[in-house]
MARLO-18644 format. One record per residue (C-alpha): x, y, z; residue in one letter. Coordinates in steps of 0.05 Angstrom, whole numbers, padded with zeros to 5 digits, always signed. Layout:
BEGIN
XYZa/...
This chain:
BEGIN
+02081+00266-02960m/+02101+00230-02887s/+02076+00163-02859l/+02031+00205-02815n/+01995+00228-02879d/+01983+00160-02883y/+01924+00158-02832t/+01886+00225-02865s/+01880+00183-02930l/+01840+00115-02882k/+01788+00121-02928k/+01830+00111-02986l/+01873+00063-02959l/+01809+00014-02925t/+01783+00012-02995i/+01856-00031-03016f/+01873-00033-03088s/+01802-00067-03127i/+01807-00086-03196f/+01740-00116-03208f/+01743-00171-03274s/+01684-00210-03269f/+01644-00252-03313t/+01564-00288-03323f/+01560-00339-03365t/+01492-00377-03360a/+01516-00444-03372n/+01576-00447-03346s/+01610-00506-03302q/+01647-00509-03251l/+01727-00526-03265p/+01750-00593-03253k/+01800-00571-03203t/+01736-00547-03148y/+01695-00609-03156r/+01734-00637-03099f/+01728-00572-03059n/+01691-00591-02991s/+01666-00524-02981i/+01600-00522-02975p/+01562-00474-03017l/+01530-00401-02999s/+01473-00372-03024s/+01502-00297-03010l/+01575-00265-03012p/+01600-00269-02940p/+01596-00198-02938t/+01575-00125-02981n/+01653-00104-02981s/+01691-00133-03034a/+01769-00106-03035n/+01792-00144-03091d/+01753-00196-03153i/+01792-00221-03207l/+01759-00273-03254v/+01793-00331-03285q/+01754-00372-03329q/+01674-00377-03315d/+01703-00371-03239t/+01705-00301-03203v/+01745-00292-03137w/+01723-00234-03087f/+01777-00207-03034g/+01719-00192-02971t/+01727-00160-02908e/+01712-00233-02883k/+01764-00273-02933g/+01775-00302-02998l/+01702-00330-03034s/+01690-00344-03109f/+01617-00354-03150t/+01628-00390-03220f/+01559-00385-03240n/+01543-00305-03233g/+01532-00303-03170g/+01478-00357-03158t/+01526-00387-03105t/+01581-00373-03072w/+01631-00408-03039t/+01661-00378-02984n/+01736-00403-02954f/+01738-00359-02884s/+01754-00405-02825g/+01775-00461-02868t/+01839-00498-02903a/+01894-00442-02881t/+01834-00371-02877f/+01811-00334-02819d/+01756-00287-02810n/+01797-00228-02835n/+01795-00190-02896g/+01829-00204-02970i/+01871-00138-02989s/+01891-00167-03061a/+01888-00219-03108i/+01933-00247-03163a/+01923-00300-03207i/+01967-00322-03262k/+01953-00398-03296n/+01949-00444-03226n/+01981-00399-03182n/+01935-00356-03134i/+01956-00305-03092w/+01913-00278-03035a/+01942-00219-02983a/+01908-00213-02916i/+01895-00142-02882g/+01861-00109-02824y/+01853-00060-02776t/+01892-00056-02704t/+01891+00006-02655k/+01954+00039-02648l/+01950+00095-02590g/+01877+00120-02615d/+01880+00103-02680e/+01862+00046-02729d/+01925+00029-02765v/+01924-00016-02826q/+01955-00070-02816t/+01987-00128-02864g/+01971-00207-02834g/+02004-00245-02889g/+01996-00281-02955l/+01952-00346-02967h/+01978-00390-03046y/+01963-00431-03082s/+02005-00472-03133t/+01950-00518-03159d/+01884-00466-03182h/+01861-00460-03110g/+01852-00531-03089v/+01906-00536-03038t/+01932-00474-02999w/+01994-00455-02959s/+02014-00394-02919f/+02062-00345-02893i/+02070-00294-02848p/+02074-00216-02870q/+02150-00207-02903p/+02176-00170-02851v/+02255-00155-02837d/+02300-00170-02776k/+02347-00112-02761g/+02331-00035-02762t/+02381-00006-02824v/+02405-00047-02876d/+02450-00042-02933t/+02444-00067-03009l/+02486-00076-03063i/+02454-00038-03125y/+02516-00053-03186g/+02569-00008-03149n/+02524+00013-03102n/+02507+00008-03031k/+02433+00033-03002i/+02424+00032-02945l/+02343+00011-02928a/+02305+00017-02865l/+02284-00053-02838d/+02215-00065-02830v/+02205-00093-02772t/+02128-00098-02756v/+02057-00116-02795p/+02033-00040-02779q/+02027+00009-02844q/+02058-00062-02875n/+02007-00078-02923i/+01998-00112-02984t/+01950-00066-03028f/+01968-00102-03088d/+02009-00169-03116i/+02028-00179-03197a/+02052-00247-03217l/+02110-00263-03274t/+02140-00326-03297k/+02187-00337-03230n/+02173-00279-03191t/+02116-00250-03145v/+02116-00179-03133w/+02091-00146-03071i/+02068-00070-03067a/+02056-00069-02989s/+02051+00005-02965w/+02111+00022-02916a/+02142-00042-02942g/+02155-00026-03002m/+02162-00060-03058l/+02182-00128-03052r/+02198-00189-03102k/+02202-00266-03076s/+02232-00330-03127i/+02215-00374-03082d/+02146-00374-03068t/+02144-00335-03012g/+02207-00357-02970k/+02252-00310-02975t/+02227-00232-03004w/+02278-00179-03033q/+02266-00101-03026r/+02261-00073-03090v/+02311-00002-03103i/+02260+00044-03127l/+02278+00127-03153p/+02287+00165-03088p/+02249+00237-03086d/+02296+00270-03122n/+02321+00225-03184l/+02270+00204-03246d/+02318+00150-03263q/+02369+00096-03238i/+02410+00042-03266s/+02464-00002-03224p/+02503+00034-03278t/+02500+00101-03239d/+02537+00127-03182s/+02480+00138-03131l/+02472+00160-03062s/+02408+00161-03023f/+02361+00114-02972d/+02314+00069-02980l/+02263+00091-02938s/+02188+00111-02938p/+02203+00152-02863a/+02245+00192-02837s/+02257+00192-02756g/+02323+00173-02706r/+02352+00119-02755l/+02376+00178-02791g/+02344+00154-02861l/+02319+00200-02913t/+02245+00203-02926e/+02221+00180-02999n/+02149+00182-03021d/+02166+00139-03082n/+02185+00087-03033h/+02103+00086-03007k/+02080+00027-03057v/+02001+00025-03065f/+02000-00023-03128s/+02036-00068-03176v/+02024-00087-03252y/+02063-00125-03292a/+02050-00114-03374s/+02095-00170-03383y/+02153-00215-03345d/+02201-00160-03364t/+02154-00091-03357i/+02126-00080-03282i/+02103-00013-03271w/+02096+00010-03191v/+02051+00066-03164g/+02069+00107-03105t/+02067+00167-03064a/+02111+00188-03108g/+02090+00171-03175g/+02089+00120-03230i/+02156+00078-03234n/+02172+00043-03302k/+02213-00012-03310s/+02233-00061-03369t/+02289-00102-03353d/+02250-00134-03304g/+02255-00095-03242g/+02327-00068-03237i/+02335+00000-03276s/+02273+00046-03264w/+02241+00104-03300h/+02196+00146-03253k/+02140+00192-03283f/+02111+00246-03235s/+02068+00310-03245h/+02130+00349-03233q/+02178+00316-03277n/+02139+00325-03342q/+02111+00373-03399a/+02055+00324-03405h/+02046+00296-03343s/+01997+00256-03297i/+01947+00291-03246s/+01965+00273-03174g/+02029+00230-03156n/+01997+00183-03108f/+01978+00115-03154v/+01925+00077-03139v/+01911+00032-03184a/+01942+00009-03254l/+01911-00012-03308k/+01936-00040-03378e/+01886-00038-03438q/+01891-00071-03504r/+01862-00065-03553w/+01869-00062-03633n/+01946-00064-03625n/+01941-00013-03586r/+01968-00011-03505r/+01945+00043-03465i/+01973+00045-03391m/+01913+00074-03337w/+01909+00102-03271a/+01882+00113-03216a/+01912+00180-03194t/+01899+00227-03126v/+01932+00288-03104n/+01996+00280-03050a/+02035+00337-03037n/+02041+00403-03094d/+01973+00446-03100p/+01978+00442-03167d/+01963+00359-03167e/+01886+00330-03173t/+01855+00269-03161k/+01830+00248-03233g/+01849+00197-03284v/+01916+00202-03317s/+01930+00150-03379y/+01986+00144-03444s/+01988+00119-03507i/+02063+00118-03509d/+02098+00079-03446g/+02091+00127-03407g/+02135+00183-03444e/+02073+00231-03441t/+02011+00232-03414w/+01928+00257-03409k/+01886+00267-03358t/+01814+00268-03348t/+01751+00265-03301l/+01793+00311-03261l/+01771+00319-03191g/+01741+00253-03186e/+01770+00196-03144w/+01788+00149-03181a/+01794+00070-03146h/+01794+00022-03211n/+01792+00012-03279i/+01765-00034-03318a/+01761-00052-03398f/+01706-00083-03460k/+01754-00076-03517d/+01753-00003-03536s/+01711+00015-03480l/+01732+00044-03406v/+01697+00049-03334y/+01718+00072-03279i/+01699+00068-03210a/+01699+00142-03168t/+01656+00165-03112d/+01606+00196-03147n/+01589+00123-03185g/+01612+00080-03250l/+01630+00129-03307f/+01637+00099-03378r/+01679+00124-03438s/+01678+00100-03514s/+01719+00151-03548d/+01780+00133-03495f/+01770+00181-03440g/+01743+00255-03484e/+01671+00234-03441s/+01642+00201-03401w/+01565+00178-03383i/+01558+00158-03302r/+01521+00099-03284s/+01465+00134-03245g/+01417+00107-03199s/+01428+00032-03176i/+01364-00008-03165y/+01346-00077-03186d/+01268-00080-03200t/+01260-00151-03193t/+01278-00149-03118n/+01278-00081-03103r/+01343-00065-03072q/+01381+00007-03077r/+01447+00032-03080f/+01439+00096-03034v/+01510+00111-03036s/+01534+00129-03105t/+01611+00100-03082e/+01640+00057-03130c/+01709+00019-03108y/+01717-00035-03161g/+01698-00056-03235v/+01705-00112-03282g/+01680-00131-03342v/+01664-00196-03382k/+01633-00194-03449d/+01582-00157-03444d/+01571-00153-03364t/+01582-00098-03327v/+01607-00105-03248w/+01598-00064-03199y/+01628-00054-03125g/+01606-00007-03072g/+01605+00003-03006s/+01528-00024-03004e/+01548-00091-03041g/+01549-00110-03112s/+01516-00112-03182a/+01521-00121-03245y/+01487-00090-03325t/+01486-00108-03394i/+01526-00057-03428d/+01503-00090-03508s/+01474-00069-03575p/+01407-00089-03540t/+01409-00062-03475q/+01455+00008-03453s/+01506+00006-03396f/+01457+00027-03336g/+01390+00011-03352s/+01378-00048-03307s/+01421-00071-03253w/+01413-00136-03209h/+01436-00135-03140i/+01476-00180-03102f/+01468-00154-03020r/+01484-00193-02959t/+01434-00201-02902a/+01423-00242-02847e/+01370-00295-02872q/+01293-00281-02821v/+01265-00343-02866e/+01192-00328-02830n/+01146-00266-02840n/+01153-00262-02762k/+01214-00227-02763k/+01244-00167-02770t/+01305-00127-02757y/+01328-00060-02773s/+01414-00052-02799f/+01452-00020-02779p/+01437+00005-02704n/+01447+00045-02678p/+01446+00092-02750f/+01467+00167-02759s/+01425+00185-02814p/+01482+00242-02830n/+01525+00185-02857n/+01473+00131-02883e/+01411+00104-02878p/+01382+00045-02846v/+01345-00011-02879r/+01293-00050-02845l/+01296-00126-02870h/+01229-00170-02871y/+01216-00235-02899s/+01152-00258-02936l/+01159-00340-02911g/+01186-00381-02955t/+01139-00401-03008t/+01117-00360-03068n/+01051-00345-03060s/+01032-00296-03106g/+01038-00216-03086f/+01032-00182-03016k/+01015-00109-02996n/+01068-00083-02950i/+01058-00020-02910t/+01120-00003-02861i/+01108+00057-02823r/+01153+00092-02770i/+01132+00121-02694f/+01187+00149-02639d/+01187+00137-02567y/+01119+00165-02558a/+01088+00125-02610m/+01066+00181-02644q/+01070+00176-02722p/+01137+00194-02751v/+01138+00172-02832r/+01096+00124-02882t/+01156+00090-02904l/+01123+00063-02954i/+01036+00040-02968q/+01005-00021-02993n/+01071-00027-03042a/+01072-00097-03073s/+01118-00152-03061r/+01116-00223-03076l/+01118-00271-03030s/+01174-00327-03019g/+01234-00265-03019k/+01265-00224-02953e/+01262-00150-02979y/+01304-00084-02936d/+01259-00018-02938e/+01309+00039-02934i/+01299+00096-02893w/+01330+00157-02891d/+01326+00182-02820g/+01261+00239-02850k/+01204+00257-02820n/+01137+00258-02876d/+01159+00338-02873n/+01225+00306-02898r/+01256+00345-02840s/+01315+00292-02802l/+01294+00267-02733v/+01315+00280-02665a/+01367+00225-02647n/+01335+00169-02597g/+01287+00098-02602v/+01246+00102-02662y/+01189+00040-02682f/+01173+00013-02742y/+01108-00034-02758r/+01119-00080-02818v/+01040-00093-02845e/+01027-00152-02887m/+00954-00161-02918n/+00906-00175-02865d/+00973-00212-02813q/+00994-00197-02754a/+01035-00135-02761p/+01112-00144-02739i/+01146-00092-02702w/+01223-00069-02698g/+01268-00012-02670k/+01317+00032-02695i/+01358+00084-02650l/+01380+00147-02685v/+01448+00165-02661l/+01476+00230-02705k/
């Protein structure tokens, strides 16, 4: 996989590296370190897309497309850092927490010619559990080619001088070290809180292991070109995980790398170098399951170069010496555990296994019967578990379900979706607008006022530009007053055929009140 193939994985790269870990505790208290935070609380998260989420005690930290935020009460209220402290409104691509240390990486897209290119925007860190923050620019180098000393070897290394394609997708924290997986920026570590960074030498594509005592001749480079360096897929780094302070796992476009001496020597596991191997060499997520004295390393493994590779999930019970594969054909994004249970976030929804990957059940439709919200898309990017609460993150928002002996997994959901509040029953809007029914539905947003005074019957009809009826979306549907709602239109008429491009109008009728109107632009 060449560095230019980066753009062919745009979908994956915009999802980032997501490990959802949530908690929901009805009577949880805000940790003392947050009590003096002057940021006002919000009733909603800042956006419907979360790139990375971590839990510590009763606090859930969100890395979103509009900055860092957290909730400490299961989503009842949210604290959003956008535009405060050292944060702007750019997206968060990775979060890591260890004790009082919190690190968050910035990621966004910039234009490079006609292409949208992922760009690293630097890192924020706090050493007092989020009370105060510092910022450092995205780590870059100063020259073109450098020479790194590795034992008795001199390794030529690419100097990465720009933040483009140098985006931090994952972070791991050990006792004295910050590790960042920065794609074209490779694997780097800092032992002085980000003041300086060292590039970590990983095996090249043609070697399965390296040690400083070896006699070596290769380039540390994720790209080839006029500088005369040899490109290595195993130097394009996407994920990093620390089992202990000395056991580090790194996922690249060339496989999984493991170090047992704190990142000095490495052993590489790829689809090609083992009889029982990972499903694919592009490793987008790593997570270790610890249960009943067992340690199982799970990886979301996507096909890279070899036509024999396939996307799926790979796991090892013996420290990487052998691997089993499961969910073959599914594009997995993240992994979470509840004791012996395994949850996998994929393009086709959230999967659950109670027998260590031998069989799976899927989450099914994500529908909230209380607020009548529904996820139309099946894509699940993140999953996290705390006690009996299983959280789900997708392209349309976040949700949780309970998985317990008294409530089966996926039987009911609570959905969190961010939308601009209209607050009164005289306004409505649709989003996205314009919209393409080939790609996604449109949501018609309206309010039933701010006072809860029982139920109202709602009818929504859609008309074309000539005011001819196109679709009766809902008719005399019961909705509770004092709330705001979205109704979904898939761009089809009453005959279930897609409508033509053009302007459409919709009318929201509420009991005997005057109807309100909105406009939709269909653009396929």
